[in-house]
N, C-alpha and C positions, 0 to 999 in steps of 0.2 A: 742222529742218523735220519730221522724223519725229514729234517730240513735238507740234508744232502740228497736223500733219495727223491724228495719232492722237487726241489729246485735245481739241485746239482750245481754245476759250475757254468757260467756264461760261456757259450761257444762250444760246449761239450755235452755229450750224452753218456749216460752210464751204460756200460756194456755188461757189467756183472757186479754182484755183491754177495758176500758170504761172511758168516761169523767165523772167527779164528779162535781156536782153543789155546789155553795156556801151554799145553804140551807141544803144540805146533810152534809157538813163539820161542819157547826155550826147551827144546827136546831133551836136553841132558840136565835140566834143572839149573839152579845156581844157588850160591851161598850169599845171602844178602850181607851188605856191610851195615851194621846196626848204627843208629844215631848215638851221638854223645849227648850228654845232658844239655850242653849249650846249643845244640841243633834245634831243640824244640821237642814237642811231644806229638808223635805221629797219631796218637789216639785222640787228640783234641777235637778233631772234626768228625769222628765216627758216628755221632748221633744223626747227622744229616747226610752222610756220604752214601752214594748209591753203590750197588755191587759193581765190581770192575767188569769191563767187557772189551772186546776187540772186534772190529769189523774191517773187512778189506773190500775196497771198491776199485774198479778199473773204468776209466773214462776214455772216450774217443772224441777227437775234434770233429765237429760237424762239417759236412762236405762244403758248405758255403763259406767256411773260414779258410783263409789261405795259410800256407806253411809259416809265415811270419807271425801268425797269431799265437802260436805256442806249439808244444809237442803234439805229434799225431795221437799218441796215447800216453796216459800217465796212470800211476797206481797210487792209491791213498790207503794207508794203514791208519785207522782211526781208533785210538786206544783211550778208553775212559777208565782211568785209574790213577793212583798216586804217582806223581812225576818222578820221585826218587826211585821207587820200586820199579817203575816201568823202565827207566833208563838202565838201572842195574840189570834187570832181567834181559832186556833186548841186547844191550851191548856187552856188559861184563859176562852175562850168562852165555853169550854166543862168541865170546872171545874176539870182539870186534870194537872198532872205534868209529864214531860218526865223522863225516867230513865237516859237518857244521852243527852247531847247537843254537837254537833260538829260545830266548827267554822273553815271552810276550805276556804282559798282564799276569804275572806269576801269582798274584793274589795274596801276597804276604801282608799281614797286618789286618786290615778290614776285609780282605778278600777270603779269609779263613784258611789260607794255606798254612800248614803247621811249621814250615821252615822257609827261610829266605833263599831263593835260588840265586839271587844276585850277590850274596855275601860269599866271598871266596873261602872263608873259614868254615862255612856250613857244609852239610853232608852232600847236597847236590853238586856243588863245585868240586868237592873232594872226589866224589864218584867219577866225575868227568875228567878232571885234570890229573888225578893220581892213578888213572887206569894203566895197567901194565900193557894194554893193547894199543896205546897211542892216544893222542889228544886231537880234538877237532882243529881244522885249519882256520875256521872262522867262527865268530860268535856274533849273533844278531841279538840286539836288545831292543825291545819295542814296547810301546804302550804309553800310558799317560805320563809316566815320569822319565821317559827316554831322553827328553831334552836335557836332563841333568847329567847325562852320561856321554855327551858328545866330546867333551874335552878330557874327561877322565873315565876310562872304561871300568866296568864293574869288576873285572878280573885282571890283575896286573900283567898276566902273560900276553894280553891282547892290547899292547900299547904301540906296537910297531907301525900300524898303518890303518887308517880309516878307509875302507873300501867305498862305502857310500853312506850318506846321511840324508834322510828325508823327513821333513816336517809335515805332519798331517794335521787335519782338524782334530784338536783335542790331544795331540801327542806327537808321535813320530817313531822313527827307528834309526838305529845306527848299526853298521856292520863293521866289525873289527877283524883284522888279520893277525894271527899269532906270529 
């Protein structure tokens, strides 16, 4: 948050910022879907994990930037917390489905994430794809190993169409349509 408040986004200024409470994010609470043994151990990283937080920022395009630069205003909800619990709370807890999901540098293996977000059999993919509220229209996969997923998507439901593929220095990203 210090980085976002300090530097912000190129071409934008921050209009406002505030912390968001858990009860604001999920006013009616939610019942988590608990991991199976093969999902991994969510307690494996607790020794170094920071307390969860959520901050909300609103940005406005600078007057010298034209309308083609980007939206006039945008809102950013910055959540620092476990990815599986955050997804379940925000979407399942509010009986909603995202239009898209991005898996970028999910940190499984040497990155200390306790489960693989890319593995369709694991809890994150199950939470997303087996939701009674719908599934995302697009899946973006990015990071160092994204180049491996250009021909074969990480989740089999997203084989119909590659919307875009971009190779970047040290990695890239691919966007799949369901």
